[in-house]
Steps between C-alpha positions, in 0.01 A plus 500: 500500500670824387324721759393314812150565632540685829283357778402627846358247751247594770422219747493500879634143535875556500593139418257483209609842373870414512434161337309673222781751449759218488287314246467804274868589526587157352311597182694740276174652373447671838681735733354550848544866593316521832288338767256602771297335774205739481348770281644794696853368464440430129378857440808643674746329266302426184552838330879468546520155337231557231455130413320374192295261706370456854421161653240578767363280778146572617502418872739770623508673838313832494376552146398196293679458169180539293427833669850636438510456121395859427762662726774266374415597142515869595854447630609344168241573227623239247520227763353160415353323803462123539321381813661187645283376783345202680159667484247314285231746606301629202453838671878542529540406135228737378632786716853442371378518139270795572793689656721437198713189569651350184475143624401275789704188570467254788806407705435137408633579149814314392816710476512478120134612484586800716796597282294467182222706659748776586625512140144506364390779734811700409416459131151638559300180536249429777559192715253337736538159667273262303305399812431865582404589142243218498359625832486856375328421171250268679431777750454755225242281330287476817240772560598709801263534796322837485612607847866435425643850479860457615805617306587133444166444331546803278830358383347174377158623392421386150282697260239312300597406145303803378689729739828338399418573135423862594837522675674364191311751281678781685821389328619600154557214249878518565446497878277192462779325307747583776252404776465151347877456467559613862227255608700226327802598715707647218766749606515857363791398280304208348190717450707770329650237269162337423331832420807660340493804729747652748520355852441850645177519297388170655566643849291810423212287370511283814481809721192610301345155548560518877339843515197422283422169672598609853767230527842527663704204376553256215385219730162670527474507120572124488247430776230721340552318168494152661192573710304635204607241242677765292812290436 
């Protein structure tokens, strides 16, 4: 790898964190540039290290990982965030995606799966543990109870097919093309190549898609498409 992917690890279990860092340092594709045991510590040093990618645990002392995504992104705006957690809770998953996480991986993942997930997230793909993706899509296809008004519910609420079509109609023909390619987990570089346009143009279109459809991450595009049978 000509330019290693710089990684910052946030996990409150020191042994696990150090083991993870040792594992990544054996792979020439990665360079670990920092570590923290909680969100406060991460925020203090993150801006100095400016990593490409943050591996974030959820169950942290003080602020939970899913609730810190916004402030971590503010510290380093181009940061890609991959949740790495034991939590199989659908609410945690939906909040992570709603808050802008780029992926959600369980700690039961094999080491090679983790490394591949890091590369994919860095390249602009969305990665969700298969078991969690199945849960999420099943949950999205269930009608929500009327009294369910929590933030977690808002994150996984699915429009009807008619509403989904209305949402898609907000997009220009080019934005629809890009939406479908993002939903298929293509990176910006691949989309640019497929459509014969500049990568910066792809980024601008994706920002427009986020704004028009009130989405915050590529994962949400993939989930919206899966839940509504668009891909």
